[in-house]
C-alpha positions in Angstrom: 0.0 0.0 0.0 1.3 3.5 -0.9 1.8 6.3 1.7 -1.6 7.6 0.4 -3.4 4.8 2.2 -6.3 6.0 4.2 -6.1 3.6 7.1 -4.0 6.1 9.0 -4.7 6.4 12.7 -3.8 10.1 12.6 -6.4 10.9 10.0 -10.1 11.1 11.0 -13.0 9.6 9.1 -14.0 13.1 7.9 -10.5 13.8 6.7 -10.3 10.5 4.8 -13.8 11.1 3.3 -12.8 14.5 2.2 -9.4 13.5 0.7 -10.6 10.6 -1.3 -14.3 10.5 -1.7 -15.0 14.1 -2.4 -12.7 14.5 -5.4 -13.8 11.3 -7.0 -17.6 11.2 -6.3 -19.0 14.3 -4.4 -17.3 17.1 -6.4 -18.6 15.7 -9.7 -22.1 15.3 -8.3 -21.9 18.8 -6.9 -21.1 20.1 -10.4 -24.1 18.1 -11.8 -26.4 19.8 -9.2 -25.1 23.2 -10.3 -25.9 22.3 -13.9 -29.4 21.4 -12.8 -29.9 24.6 -10.7 -27.4 27.5 -10.8 -27.5 30.0 -8.0 -27.6 33.7 -8.7 -25.9 36.6 -6.9 -29.1 37.4 -4.9 -29.8 33.9 -3.8 -29.4 32.8 -0.2 -28.2 29.2 -0.5 -28.5 26.2 1.9 -26.3 23.2 1.5 -28.3 20.5 3.4 -26.5 17.4 4.7 -23.3 19.2 3.6 -20.7 16.8 4.9 -17.3 18.3 4.5 -18.8 21.1 2.2 -18.4 19.7 -1.3 -21.4 21.5 -2.7 -20.6 24.8 -1.0 -16.9 24.7 -2.0 -17.8 23.8 -5.6 -20.3 26.7 -5.8 -17.5 29.1 -5.1 -14.9 27.2 -7.2 -17.2 27.3 -10.2 -17.4 31.1 -10.0 -20.8 31.5 -8.5 -21.2 34.2 -5.8 -24.5 33.8 -4.0 -25.7 36.4 -1.5 -25.2 34.0 1.4 -24.0 30.4 1.8 -25.0 28.1 4.7 -24.0 24.5 5.3 -25.9 22.2 7.7 -24.9 18.7 8.9 -25.5 16.6 11.9 -21.9 15.5 12.2 -19.6 17.9 14.0 -16.5 16.2 12.8 -17.5 16.6 9.1 -18.3 20.3 9.8 -14.9 20.8 11.4 -13.3 19.6 8.2 -15.7 21.7 6.1 -14.8 24.8 8.0 -11.0 24.1 7.7 -11.2 23.5 3.9 -13.4 26.5 3.3 -11.0 28.7 5.3 -8.0 27.3 3.3 -9.9 28.3 0.1 -10.9 31.7 1.4 -14.6 30.8 1.3 -17.1 32.3 3.7 -19.8 29.8 4.8 -22.0 29.7 7.8 -21.7 26.2 9.1 -24.4 24.8 11.4 -24.7 21.5 13.3 -28.4 20.4 13.1 -30.7 17.6 12.1 -32.4 17.9 8.8 -35.8 17.6 10.5 -35.1 20.5 13.0 -33.3 23.3 11.1 -32.3 26.3 13.2 -33.6 28.9 10.8 -36.6 31.2 10.4 -39.2 30.4 7.8 -38.5 31.7 4.3 -34.8 32.3 5.0 -33.4 30.6 1.8 -33.9 30.9 -2.0 -32.2 27.7 -3.0 -31.2 24.4 -1.3 -28.9 21.7 -2.5 -28.6 18.2 -1.0 -26.4 15.5 -2.5 -26.4 11.8 -1.4 -28.0 12.5 2.0 -31.8 12.2 1.6 -31.6 8.4 1.8 -30.1 8.6 5.3 -32.7 10.9 6.8 -34.8 8.8 9.2 -38.1 10.6 8.3 -37.7 11.8 4.8 -41.0 13.6 4.4 -40.5 15.4 7.7 -37.0 16.6 6.7 -38.4 17.8 3.3 -41.3 19.5 5.1 -38.8 21.3 7.3 -36.7 22.3 4.3 -39.7 23.7 2.6 -40.5 25.7 5.7 -37.1 27.5 5.6 -37.4 28.2 1.8 -39.2 31.2 0.5 -42.4 30.6 -1.5 -41.3 29.2 -4.9 -37.8 28.6 -3.6 -36.0 25.9 -5.5 -34.1 22.7 -4.6 -31.8 20.3 -6.3 -31.0 16.8 -4.8 -29.2 13.8 -6.0 -29.7 10.3 -4.6 -28.0 7.1 -5.8 -30.0 4.6 -7.8 -30.0 0.9 -7.1 -26.9 -1.2 -6.4 -27.2 -3.1 -9.7 -26.7 0.2 -11.6 -23.6 1.2 -9.5 -20.8 -1.3 -10.0 -18.4 0.4 -7.7 -20.8 0.3 -4.8 -21.9 -3.2 -5.7 -18.3 -4.4 -5.6 -17.7 -2.6 -2.3 -20.7 -4.2 -0.7 -19.7 -7.7 -2.0 -16.1 -7.3 -0.8 -17.2 -6.1 2.7 -19.8 -8.8 3.0 -17.2 -11.5 2.1 -14.3 -10.3 4.3 -15.8 -8.1 7.1 -19.4 -9.0 7.6 -23.0 -8.1 6.6 -23.2 -5.0 8.8 -20.3 -3.4 6.9 -21.9 -4.3 3.6 -25.2 -2.8 4.8 -23.5 0.5 5.3 -22.8 0.6 1.5 -26.1 -0.9 0.5 -27.9 1.9 2.4 -26.4 4.4 -0.1 -28.7 2.9 -2.7 -31.7 2.4 -0.5 -33.9 5.2 -1.9 -33.7 4.6 -5.7 -37.4 4.4 -6.7 -38.5 7.6 -8.5 -42.1 7.1 -7.4 -41.1 6.8 -3.8 -38.9 9.9 -4.0 -41.7 11.8 -5.7 -44.1 10.8 -2.9 -41.8 12.2 -0.3 -41.5 15.6 -2.1 -45.2 15.7 -2.9 -46.2 14.9 0.7 -43.9 17.7 1.9 -45.7 20.2 -0.3 -43.2 20.6 -3.1 -44.4 21.2 -6.7 -42.9 21.0 -10.2 -41.1 17.9 -9.1 -38.8 16.5 -11.8 -36.7 13.4 -11.4 -34.0 12.5 -14.0 -31.7 9.5 -14.1 -28.2 10.7 -14.5 -25.0 8.7 -15.0 -21.6 10.2 -14.5 -18.4 8.5 -15.5 -16.0 8.8 -12.6 -12.3 8.0 -12.3 -9.4 7.4 -9.9 -5.9 6.8 -11.3 -5.0 4.2 -8.6 -7.8 1.7 -7.9 -6.0 0.2 -5.0 -5.5 3.5 -3.2 -9.1 4.4 -3.9 -10.4 1.0 -2.7 -8.5 1.3 0.6 -9.8 4.8 1.1 -13.4 4.0 0.2 -13.6 1.0 2.4 -12.3 3.2 5.3 -14.7 5.9 4.3 -18.0 4.1 4.5 -18.4 4.1 8.2 -16.6 0.8 8.1 -13.0 1.8 8.6 -13.0 0.6 12.2 -14.0 -2.9 11.1 -11.6 -2.9 8.2 -8.7 -1.6 10.3 -9.3 -4.5 12.7 -8.3 -6.9 10.0 -4.8 -8.1 9.5 -2.8 -6.5 6.7 -3.2 -9.7 4.7 -6.9 -9.9 5.2 -7.4 -6.2 4.3 -5.4 -6.7 1.1 -7.6 -9.7 0.3 -10.7 -7.6 0.8 -9.4 -4.9 -1.5 -8.5 -7.6 -4.1 -12.0 -8.9 -4.0 -13.3 -5.3 -4.5 -11.1 -4.7 -7.5 -11.9 -8.1 -9.1 -15.6 -7.3 -8.6 -15.2 -4.2 -10.7 -14.4 -6.3 -13.8 -14.1 -4.1 -16.9 -14.0 -0.9 -14.8 -10.6 -1.8 -13.4 -7.7 -1.9 -15.9 -5.1 -3.2 -13.4 -4.2 0.3 -12.2 -7.0 2.9 -12.6 -10.7 2.6 -12.1 -13.2 4.3 -14.4 -16.8 3.5 -13.6 -20.4 4.7 -14.0 -22.1 6.3 -11.0 -25.8 6.6 -11.4 -28.2 8.7 -9.4 -31.6 10.3 -9.6 -31.4 14.1 -9.8 -34.4 15.8 -8.3 -35.5 19.4 -8.8 -38.6 21.0 -7.3 -40.2 24.2 -6.1 -41.3 24.9 -2.6 
């Protein structure tokens, strides 16, 4: 394993996530959300379930300059990394720790909200969307992306299989949960029940890439809330798990790099 390996005791889960997962997966999806809904200079923007701030940072990196930018996440460790990275890039964001179903904002405070790969993890999705609609102005707009089923996402499918084989079903379940909200009809019902209108759901496939599949595999395994279980394995067992993952990618692994489709539903709607 190279020095880039993510199973580094000195590096937190959030730091690992930001260093490997954000450039490969979350930054490209943030760019896709901006293609679906571009913020204007007068817009007050909310980044819901912001993690380490991939959407907020991409907004500024792509040259947008909204009136205000606010990021919300329930994980304080992720927010700490978000704040540090934003500061490094000279970006001003108001970071808040809160549950999606209990946002600490007045009604009508935002014009636009983005949420990438987080809705599937909200315990009560309709309640969270209703709360989001409360803090949006009338006719405020949203853009979400949510992974489609495991069978359409070979990278996640390979990860789940490798973890199930070498670590256990609980670790595999953490990956499978990423693809747990894939049905467009179910998604539409949540938005409709929360009072959103003009709901549009589009299947989008991005081709993503990492130049070193083994480095990515090690980082991704450690970054799926399974790093503690993976790190408990011996070096040999961990390498075997990564081998299984890479073999499971088939044509998407060329012996060095990985290039794979990542498929999500992109949702836009009005409050």
